[in-house]
SEFIZA-3560 file (N, C-alpha, C; in Angstrom, 3 decimals):
REM SEFIZA-3560
<numar><xx>27.694</xx><yy>-4.855</yy><zz>1.917</zz><atom>N</atom></numar>
<numar><xx>27.602</xx><yy>-6.629</yy><zz>1.340</zz><atom>CA</atom></numar>
<numar><xx>27.014</xx><yy>-7.115</yy><zz>2.769</zz><atom>C</atom></numar>
<numar><xx>27.342</xx><yy>-6.436</yy><zz>4.024</zz><atom>N</atom></numar>
<numar><xx>26.889</xx><yy>-7.212</yy><zz>5.108</zz><atom>CA</atom></numar>
<numar><xx>25.604</xx><yy>-6.830</yy><zz>5.329</zz><atom>C</atom></numar>
<numar><xx>24.413</xx><yy>-5.851</yy><zz>5.022</zz><atom>N</atom></numar>
<numar><xx>23.057</xx><yy>-5.585</yy><zz>5.136</zz><atom>CA</atom></numar>
<numar><xx>22.465</xx><yy>-6.641</yy><zz>3.842</zz><atom>C</atom></numar>
<numar><xx>22.145</xx><yy>-7.097</yy><zz>4.508</zz><atom>N</atom></numar>
<numar><xx>20.759</xx><yy>-8.734</yy><zz>3.619</zz><atom>CA</atom></numar>
<numar><xx>19.864</xx><yy>-7.706</yy><zz>3.439</zz><atom>C</atom></numar>
<numar><xx>19.781</xx><yy>-6.342</yy><zz>3.955</zz><atom>N</atom></numar>
<numar><xx>18.437</xx><yy>-6.029</yy><zz>3.540</zz><atom>CA</atom></numar>
<numar><xx>18.607</xx><yy>-4.862</yy><zz>2.429</zz><atom>C</atom></numar>
<numar><xx>19.788</xx><yy>-4.430</yy><zz>2.166</zz><atom>N</atom></numar>
<numar><xx>19.607</xx><yy>-3.371</yy><zz>1.665</zz><atom>CA</atom></numar>
<numar><xx>19.261</xx><yy>-3.553</yy><zz>-0.377</zz><atom>C</atom></numar>
<numar><xx>19.578</xx><yy>-4.554</yy><zz>-0.620</zz><atom>N</atom></numar>
<numar><xx>18.543</xx><yy>-5.526</yy><zz>-1.996</zz><atom>CA</atom></numar>
<numar><xx>17.156</xx><yy>-5.595</yy><zz>-1.910</zz><atom>C</atom></numar>
<numar><xx>16.969</xx><yy>-5.395</yy><zz>-0.936</zz><atom>N</atom></numar>
<numar><xx>15.194</xx><yy>-5.609</yy><zz>-0.637</zz><atom>CA</atom></numar>
<numar><xx>14.404</xx><yy>-4.329</yy><zz>-0.565</zz><atom>C</atom></numar>
<numar><xx>14.986</xx><yy>-3.387</yy><zz>0.198</zz><atom>N</atom></numar>
<numar><xx>14.642</xx><yy>-1.803</yy><zz>0.138</zz><atom>CA</atom></numar>
<numar><xx>14.975</xx><yy>-0.701</yy><zz>-0.921</zz><atom>C</atom></numar>
<numar><xx>16.186</xx><yy>-1.829</yy><zz>-1.890</zz><atom>N</atom></numar>
<numar><xx>15.926</xx><yy>-1.026</yy><zz>-3.112</zz><atom>CA</atom></numar>
<numar><xx>15.137</xx><yy>-1.608</yy><zz>-4.424</zz><atom>C</atom></numar>
<numar><xx>14.475</xx><yy>-1.994</yy><zz>-4.108</zz><atom>N</atom></numar>
<numar><xx>13.290</xx><yy>-2.909</yy><zz>-5.024</zz><atom>CA</atom></numar>
<numar><xx>11.931</xx><yy>-2.306</yy><zz>-4.308</zz><atom>C</atom></numar>
<numar><xx>12.038</xx><yy>-2.071</yy><zz>-2.994</zz><atom>N</atom></numar>
<numar><xx>10.861</xx><yy>-1.619</yy><zz>-2.311</zz><atom>CA</atom></numar>
<numar><xx>10.988</xx><yy>0.107</yy><zz>-3.294</zz><atom>C</atom></numar>
<numar><xx>11.966</xx><yy>0.814</yy><zz>-2.455</zz><atom>N</atom></numar>
<numar><xx>12.526</xx><yy>1.950</yy><zz>-3.542</zz><atom>CA</atom></numar>
<numar><xx>11.814</xx><yy>2.178</yy><zz>-5.019</zz><atom>C</atom></numar>
<numar><xx>12.056</xx><yy>1.618</yy><zz>-5.440</zz><atom>N</atom></numar>
<numar><xx>12.139</xx><yy>1.894</yy><zz>-6.897</zz><atom>CA</atom></numar>
<numar><xx>10.499</xx><yy>1.272</yy><zz>-7.413</zz><atom>C</atom></numar>
<numar><xx>10.563</xx><yy>0.229</yy><zz>-6.258</zz><atom>N</atom></numar>
<numar><xx>8.660</xx><yy>0.196</yy><zz>-6.762</zz><atom>CA</atom></numar>
<numar><xx>7.440</xx><yy>1.446</yy><zz>-5.794</zz><atom>C</atom></numar>
<numar><xx>8.075</xx><yy>1.726</yy><zz>-5.083</zz><atom>N</atom></numar>
<numar><xx>7.332</xx><yy>2.835</yy><zz>-4.240</zz><atom>CA</atom></numar>
<numar><xx>7.916</xx><yy>4.193</yy><zz>-5.357</zz><atom>C</atom></numar>
<numar><xx>9.110</xx><yy>4.864</yy><zz>-6.014</zz><atom>N</atom></numar>
<numar><xx>9.027</xx><yy>5.719</yy><zz>-6.836</zz><atom>CA</atom></numar>
<numar><xx>8.218</xx><yy>5.402</yy><zz>-8.202</zz><atom>C</atom></numar>
<numar><xx>8.310</xx><yy>4.958</yy><zz>-8.479</zz><atom>N</atom></numar>
<numar><xx>6.988</xx><yy>4.213</yy><zz>-9.866</zz><atom>CA</atom></numar>
<numar><xx>5.806</xx><yy>4.817</yy><zz>-9.592</zz><atom>C</atom></numar>
<numar><xx>5.230</xx><yy>4.296</yy><zz>-8.132</zz><atom>N</atom></numar>
<numar><xx>3.791</xx><yy>4.673</yy><zz>-7.680</zz><atom>CA</atom></numar>
<numar><xx>4.085</xx><yy>6.312</yy><zz>-7.983</zz><atom>C</atom></numar>
<numar><xx>5.078</xx><yy>6.629</yy><zz>-7.125</zz><atom>N</atom></numar>
<numar><xx>4.814</xx><yy>7.911</yy><zz>-6.534</zz><atom>CA</atom></numar>
<numar><xx>5.033</xx><yy>8.793</yy><zz>-7.934</zz><atom>C</atom></numar>
<numar><xx>5.420</xx><yy>8.689</yy><zz>-8.712</zz><atom>N</atom></numar>
<numar><xx>5.706</xx><yy>9.284</yy><zz>-10.051</zz><atom>CA</atom></numar>
<numar><xx>4.725</xx><yy>9.006</yy><zz>-11.098</zz><atom>C</atom></numar>
<numar><xx>3.781</xx><yy>8.367</yy><zz>-11.510</zz><atom>N</atom></numar>
<numar><xx>2.854</xx><yy>7.966</yy><zz>-11.701</zz><atom>CA</atom></numar>
<numar><xx>2.359</xx><yy>9.090</yy><zz>-10.834</zz><atom>C</atom></numar>
<numar><xx>1.417</xx><yy>9.249</yy><zz>-9.891</zz><atom>N</atom></numar>
<numar><xx>0.583</xx><yy>10.368</yy><zz>-9.721</zz><atom>CA</atom></numar>
<numar><xx>0.735</xx><yy>11.790</yy><zz>-10.052</zz><atom>C</atom></numar>
<numar><xx>2.103</xx><yy>11.802</yy><zz>-9.883</zz><atom>N</atom></numar>
<numar><xx>2.361</xx><yy>13.084</yy><zz>-9.836</zz><atom>CA</atom></numar>
<numar><xx>2.855</xx><yy>13.329</yy><zz>-11.492</zz><atom>C</atom></numar>
<numar><xx>3.134</xx><yy>12.874</yy><zz>-11.719</zz><atom>N</atom></numar>
<numar><xx>2.760</xx><yy>13.013</yy><zz>-13.524</zz><atom>CA</atom></numar>
<numar><xx>1.342</xx><yy>13.129</yy><zz>-14.141</zz><atom>C</atom></numar>
<numar><xx>0.188</xx><yy>12.167</yy><zz>-13.270</zz><atom>N</atom></numar>
<numar><xx>-1.280</xx><yy>12.460</yy><zz>-13.318</zz><atom>CA</atom></numar>
<numar><xx>-1.409</xx><yy>13.819</yy><zz>-12.868</zz><atom>C</atom></numar>
<numar><xx>-1.062</xx><yy>14.303</yy><zz>-11.735</zz><atom>N</atom></numar>
<numar><xx>-1.526</xx><yy>15.512</yy><zz>-11.504</zz><atom>CA</atom></numar>
<numar><xx>-0.914</xx><yy>16.669</yy><zz>-12.567</zz><atom>C</atom></numar>
<numar><xx>0.390</xx><yy>16.662</yy><zz>-12.780</zz><atom>N</atom></numar>
<numar><xx>0.951</xx><yy>17.581</yy><zz>-13.747</zz><atom>CA</atom></numar>
<numar><xx>0.130</xx><yy>17.643</yy><zz>-14.972</zz><atom>C</atom></numar>
<numar><xx>-0.416</xx><yy>16.375</yy><zz>-15.295</zz><atom>N</atom></numar>
<numar><xx>-0.992</xx><yy>16.467</yy><zz>-16.965</zz><atom>CA</atom></numar>
<numar><xx>-2.923</xx><yy>17.204</yy><zz>-16.547</zz><atom>C</atom></numar>
<numar><xx>-3.522</xx><yy>17.277</yy><zz>-15.262</zz><atom>N</atom></numar>
<numar><xx>-4.749</xx><yy>17.533</yy><zz>-14.769</zz><atom>CA</atom></numar>
<numar><xx>-4.697</xx><yy>19.216</yy><zz>-14.819</zz><atom>C</atom></numar>
<numar><xx>-2.930</xx><yy>19.597</yy><zz>-13.877</zz><atom>N</atom></numar>
<numar><xx>-3.120</xx><yy>20.879</yy><zz>-13.934</zz><atom>CA</atom></numar>
<numar><xx>-2.547</xx><yy>21.875</yy><zz>-15.038</zz><atom>C</atom></numar>
<numar><xx>-2.382</xx><yy>20.760</yy><zz>-16.228</zz><atom>N</atom></numar>
<numar><xx>-1.739</xx><yy>21.439</yy><zz>-17.447</zz><atom>CA</atom></numar>
<numar><xx>-3.181</xx><yy>21.607</yy><zz>-18.498</zz><atom>C</atom></numar>
<numar><xx>-3.491</xx><yy>20.618</yy><zz>-17.790</zz><atom>N</atom></numar>
<numar><xx>-5.645</xx><yy>20.155</yy><zz>-18.822</zz><atom>CA</atom></numar>
<numar><xx>-6.359</xx><yy>21.577</yy><zz>-17.730</zz><atom>C</atom></numar>
<numar><xx>-5.782</xx><yy>22.026</yy><zz>-17.099</zz><atom>N</atom></numar>
<numar><xx>-6.712</xx><yy>23.213</yy><zz>-15.793</zz><atom>CA</atom></numar>
<numar><xx>-7.900</xx><yy>22.050</yy><zz>-15.245</zz><atom>C</atom></numar>
<numar><xx>-8.068</xx><yy>21.107</yy><zz>-15.203</zz><atom>N</atom></numar>
<numar><xx>-8.897</xx><yy>19.725</yy><zz>-14.161</zz><atom>CA</atom></numar>
<numar><xx>-8.373</xx><yy>19.746</yy><zz>-13.184</zz><atom>C</atom></numar>
<numar><xx>-7.429</xx><yy>19.535</yy><zz>-12.501</zz><atom>N</atom></numar>
<numar><xx>-6.913</xx><yy>19.423</yy><zz>-11.251</zz><atom>CA</atom></numar>
<numar><xx>-7.799</xx><yy>20.184</yy><zz>-9.895</zz><atom>C</atom></numar>
<numar><xx>-8.069</xx><yy>19.402</yy><zz>-8.918</zz><atom>N</atom></numar>
<numar><xx>-8.416</xx><yy>20.075</yy><zz>-7.915</zz><atom>CA</atom></numar>
<numar><xx>-7.385</xx><yy>20.561</yy><zz>-7.226</zz><atom>C</atom></numar>
<numar><xx>-8.246</xx><yy>21.796</yy><zz>-6.597</zz><atom>N</atom></numar>
<numar><xx>-7.130</xx><yy>22.295</yy><zz>-5.385</zz><atom>CA</atom></numar>
<numar><xx>-6.566</xx><yy>21.143</yy><zz>-4.588</zz><atom>C</atom></numar>
<numar><xx>-5.001</xx><yy>21.884</yy><zz>-4.387</zz><atom>N</atom></numar>
<numar><xx>-4.712</xx><yy>20.976</yy><zz>-3.866</zz><atom>CA</atom></numar>
<numar><xx>-3.259</xx><yy>21.406</yy><zz>-3.298</zz><atom>C</atom></numar>
<numar><xx>-2.774</xx><yy>20.535</yy><zz>-1.608</zz><atom>N</atom></numar>
<numar><xx>-1.216</xx><yy>21.213</yy><zz>-1.658</zz><atom>CA</atom></numar>
<numar><xx>-0.805</xx><yy>20.816</yy><zz>-2.687</zz><atom>C</atom></numar>
<numar><xx>-0.745</xx><yy>19.950</yy><zz>-3.182</zz><atom>N</atom></numar>
<numar><xx>0.056</xx><yy>19.215</yy><zz>-4.062</zz><atom>CA</atom></numar>
<numar><xx>0.253</xx><yy>19.928</yy><zz>-5.570</zz><atom>C</atom></numar>
<numar><xx>-0.574</xx><yy>20.563</yy><zz>-5.875</zz><atom>N</atom></numar>
<numar><xx>-1.109</xx><yy>20.837</yy><zz>-7.047</zz><atom>CA</atom></numar>
<numar><xx>-0.215</xx><yy>22.668</yy><zz>-6.327</zz><atom>C</atom></numar>
<numar><xx>-0.440</xx><yy>23.087</yy><zz>-5.638</zz><atom>N</atom></numar>
<numar><xx>0.056</xx><yy>24.697</yy><zz>-5.364</zz><atom>CA</atom></numar>
<numar><xx>1.653</xx><yy>24.251</yy><zz>-5.322</zz><atom>C</atom></numar>
<numar><xx>2.097</xx><yy>23.124</yy><zz>-4.581</zz><atom>N</atom></numar>
<numar><xx>3.472</xx><yy>22.425</yy><zz>-4.538</zz><atom>CA</atom></numar>
<numar><xx>4.337</xx><yy>22.549</yy><zz>-5.889</zz><atom>C</atom></numar>
<numar><xx>3.488</xx><yy>21.941</yy><zz>-6.514</zz><atom>N</atom></numar>
<numar><xx>4.105</xx><yy>21.327</yy><zz>-8.160</zz><atom>CA</atom></numar>
<numar><xx>4.265</xx><yy>22.529</yy><zz>-8.875</zz><atom>C</atom></numar>
<numar><xx>2.903</xx><yy>24.035</yy><zz>-8.648</zz><atom>N</atom></numar>
<numar><xx>3.190</xx><yy>24.844</yy><zz>-9.649</zz><atom>CA</atom></numar>
<numar><xx>4.355</xx><yy>25.891</yy><zz>-8.797</zz><atom>C</atom></numar>
<numar><xx>4.944</xx><yy>25.461</yy><zz>-7.700</zz><atom>N</atom></numar>
<numar><xx>5.704</xx><yy>26.419</yy><zz>-6.536</zz><atom>CA</atom></numar>
<numar><xx>6.906</xx><yy>26.320</yy><zz>-7.966</zz><atom>C</atom></numar>
<numar><xx>8.560</xx><yy>27.363</yy><zz>-7.419</zz><atom>N</atom></numar>
<numar><xx>9.433</xx><yy>27.465</yy><zz>-7.834</zz><atom>CA</atom></numar>
<numar><xx>10.574</xx><yy>26.150</yy><zz>-6.958</zz><atom>C</atom></numar>
<numar><xx>9.601</xx><yy>25.454</yy><zz>-6.471</zz><atom>N</atom></numar>
<numar><xx>10.221</xx><yy>23.753</yy><zz>-5.460</zz><atom>CA</atom></numar>
<numar><xx>12.245</xx><yy>23.793</yy><zz>-6.313</zz><atom>C</atom></numar>
<numar><xx>12.050</xx><yy>24.095</yy><zz>-7.514</zz><atom>N</atom></numar>
<numar><xx>13.561</xx><yy>23.561</yy><zz>-7.854</zz><atom>CA</atom></numar>
<numar><xx>14.749</xx><yy>25.157</yy><zz>-7.399</zz><atom>C</atom></numar>
<numar><xx>13.982</xx><yy>25.969</yy><zz>-6.946</zz><atom>N</atom></numar>
<numar><xx>14.728</xx><yy>27.428</yy><zz>-6.827</zz><atom>CA</atom></numar>
<numar><xx>15.198</xx><yy>26.818</yy><zz>-5.227</zz><atom>C</atom></numar>
<numar><xx>14.595</xx><yy>26.496</yy><zz>-4.366</zz><atom>N</atom></numar>
<numar><xx>14.951</xx><yy>26.325</yy><zz>-3.101</zz><atom>CA</atom></numar>
<numar><xx>15.382</xx><yy>24.861</yy><zz>-3.150</zz><atom>C</atom></numar>
<numar><xx>16.414</xx><yy>24.036</yy><zz>-4.328</zz><atom>N</atom></numar>
<numar><xx>17.208</xx><yy>23.224</yy><zz>-3.814</zz><atom>CA</atom></numar>
<numar><xx>16.569</xx><yy>21.691</yy><zz>-4.248</zz><atom>C</atom></numar>
<numar><xx>15.659</xx><yy>21.552</yy><zz>-4.334</zz><atom>N</atom></numar>
<numar><xx>14.229</xx><yy>19.988</yy><zz>-4.608</zz><atom>CA</atom></numar>
<numar><xx>14.669</xx><yy>20.118</yy><zz>-5.602</zz><atom>C</atom></numar>
<numar><xx>14.889</xx><yy>18.547</yy><zz>-5.296</zz><atom>N</atom></numar>
<numar><xx>15.121</xx><yy>18.256</yy><zz>-6.995</zz><atom>CA</atom></numar>
<numar><xx>13.455</xx><yy>17.348</yy><zz>-7.138</zz><atom>C</atom></numar>
<numar><xx>13.205</xx><yy>16.764</yy><zz>-8.296</zz><atom>N</atom></numar>
<numar><xx>11.708</xx><yy>15.880</yy><zz>-8.368</zz><atom>CA</atom></numar>
<numar><xx>11.329</xx><yy>15.172</yy><zz>-7.632</zz><atom>C</atom></numar>
<numar><xx>12.600</xx><yy>14.407</yy><zz>-7.424</zz><atom>N</atom></numar>
<numar><xx>12.257</xx><yy>12.739</yy><zz>-6.596</zz><atom>CA</atom></numar>
<numar><xx>11.798</xx><yy>13.273</yy><zz>-5.399</zz><atom>C</atom></numar>
<numar><xx>12.679</xx><yy>13.970</yy><zz>-4.813</zz><atom>N</atom></numar>
<numar><xx>12.039</xx><yy>14.964</yy><zz>-3.573</zz><atom>CA</atom></numar>
<numar><xx>10.997</xx><yy>15.441</yy><zz>-3.743</zz><atom>C</atom></numar>
<numar><xx>10.436</xx><yy>16.098</yy><zz>-4.767</zz><atom>N</atom></numar>
<numar><xx>9.562</xx><yy>16.657</yy><zz>-4.931</zz><atom>CA</atom></numar>
<numar><xx>8.139</xx><yy>16.047</yy><zz>-4.866</zz><atom>C</atom></numar>
<numar><xx>8.516</xx><yy>14.793</yy><zz>-5.439</zz><atom>N</atom></numar>
<numar><xx>7.313</xx><yy>13.932</yy><zz>-5.543</zz><atom>CA</atom></numar>
<numar><xx>6.797</xx><yy>13.119</yy><zz>-4.283</zz><atom>C</atom></numar>
<numar><xx>8.137</xx><yy>12.760</yy><zz>-3.444</zz><atom>N</atom></numar>
<numar><xx>7.821</xx><yy>12.357</yy><zz>-2.468</zz><atom>CA</atom></numar>
<numar><xx>6.867</xx><yy>13.252</yy><zz>-1.396</zz><atom>C</atom></numar>
<numar><xx>7.203</xx><yy>14.286</yy><zz>-0.995</zz><atom>N</atom></numar>
<numar><xx>6.815</xx><yy>15.308</yy><zz>-0.407</zz><atom>CA</atom></numar>
<numar><xx>5.180</xx><yy>15.597</yy><zz>-0.741</zz><atom>C</atom></numar>
<numar><xx>5.098</xx><yy>16.182</yy><zz>-1.857</zz><atom>N</atom></numar>
<numar><xx>3.955</xx><yy>16.283</yy><zz>-2.350</zz><atom>CA</atom></numar>
<numar><xx>2.799</xx><yy>14.772</yy><zz>-2.054</zz><atom>C</atom></numar>
<numar><xx>3.094</xx><yy>13.466</yy><zz>-2.265</zz><atom>N</atom></numar>
<numar><xx>3.285</xx><yy>12.247</yy><zz>-1.900</zz><atom>CA</atom></numar>
<numar><xx>2.882</xx><yy>12.223</yy><zz>-0.860</zz><atom>C</atom></numar>
<numar><xx>3.763</xx><yy>12.420</yy><zz>0.481</zz><atom>N</atom></numar>
<numar><xx>3.553</xx><yy>12.579</yy><zz>1.577</zz><atom>CA</atom></numar>
<numar><xx>2.519</xx><yy>13.353</yy><zz>1.562</zz><atom>C</atom></numar>
<numar><xx>1.677</xx><yy>14.709</yy><zz>1.758</zz><atom>N</atom></numar>
<numar><xx>0.627</xx><yy>15.076</yy><zz>1.834</zz><atom>CA</atom></numar>
<numar><xx>-0.482</xx><yy>14.472</yy><zz>1.727</zz><atom>C</atom></numar>
<numar><xx>-0.236</xx><yy>13.797</yy><zz>0.475</zz><atom>N</atom></numar>
<numar><xx>-1.416</xx><yy>13.482</yy><zz>-0.033</zz><atom>CA</atom></numar>
<numar><xx>-1.950</xx><yy>12.017</yy><zz>1.155</zz><atom>C</atom></numar>
<numar><xx>-1.531</xx><yy>11.535</yy><zz>1.340</zz><atom>N</atom></numar>
<numar><xx>-1.159</xx><yy>10.587</yy><zz>2.559</zz><atom>CA</atom></numar>
<numar><xx>-1.629</xx><yy>10.924</yy><zz>3.879</zz><atom>C</atom></numar>
<numar><xx>-1.024</xx><yy>12.264</yy><zz>4.062</zz><atom>N</atom></numar>
<numar><xx>-1.651</xx><yy>12.796</yy><zz>5.360</zz><atom>CA</atom></numar>
<numar><xx>-2.978</xx><yy>13.194</yy><zz>5.223</zz><atom>C</atom></numar>
<numar><xx>-3.181</xx><yy>13.263</yy><zz>4.102</zz><atom>N</atom></numar>
<numar><xx>-4.717</xx><yy>13.789</yy><zz>4.175</zz><atom>CA</atom></numar>
<numar><xx>-5.678</xx><yy>12.998</yy><zz>4.081</zz><atom>C</atom></numar>
<numar><xx>-5.149</xx><yy>11.632</yy><zz>3.509</zz><atom>N</atom></numar>
<numar><xx>-6.151</xx><yy>10.290</yy><zz>3.405</zz><atom>CA</atom></numar>
<numar><xx>-5.873</xx><yy>10.292</yy><zz>4.658</zz><atom>C</atom></numar>
<numar><xx>-5.106</xx><yy>10.514</yy><zz>5.675</zz><atom>N</atom></numar>
<numar><xx>-5.475</xx><yy>9.134</yy><zz>7.265</zz><atom>CA</atom></numar>
<numar><xx>-6.149</xx><yy>10.832</yy><zz>7.975</zz><atom>C</atom></numar>
<numar><xx>-6.323</xx><yy>11.493</yy><zz>8.050</zz><atom>N</atom></numar>
<numar><xx>-6.952</xx><yy>13.193</yy><zz>8.415</zz><atom>CA</atom></numar>
<numar><xx>-8.629</xx><yy>12.827</yy><zz>8.117</zz><atom>C</atom></numar>
<numar><xx>-8.804</xx><yy>12.130</yy><zz>7.232</zz><atom>N</atom></numar>
<numar><xx>-10.030</xx><yy>11.907</yy><zz>6.548</zz><atom>CA</atom></numar>
<numar><xx>-10.718</xx><yy>10.204</yy><zz>6.993</zz><atom>C</atom></numar>
<numar><xx>-9.650</xx><yy>9.162</yy><zz>7.545</zz><atom>N</atom></numar>
<numar><xx>-10.311</xx><yy>8.127</yy><zz>7.908</zz><atom>CA</atom></numar>
<numar><xx>-10.666</xx><yy>9.072</yy><zz>9.550</zz><atom>C</atom></numar>
<numar><xx>-12.101</xx><yy>8.117</yy><zz>10.075</zz><atom>N</atom></numar>
<numar><xx>-12.601</xx><yy>8.565</yy><zz>11.844</zz><atom>CA</atom></numar>
<numar><xx>-11.799</xx><yy>7.581</yy><zz>12.402</zz><atom>C</atom></numar>
//
């Protein structure tokens, strides 16, 4: 109740999750179709990440984080 930022942060988290999940599902579909390019996210999705205690949401954020890191390295 004392944290005025909590509702705003929850809203941002929901929006981020929706965007990240969209790309995760797109990558999953491309993998199933055999059209996904080689990437760390593809290898991670195909791994047995749940065996290591990583849930779907954490996996989505991990894969997206790697995607963003790759984009930052490309920018001069």
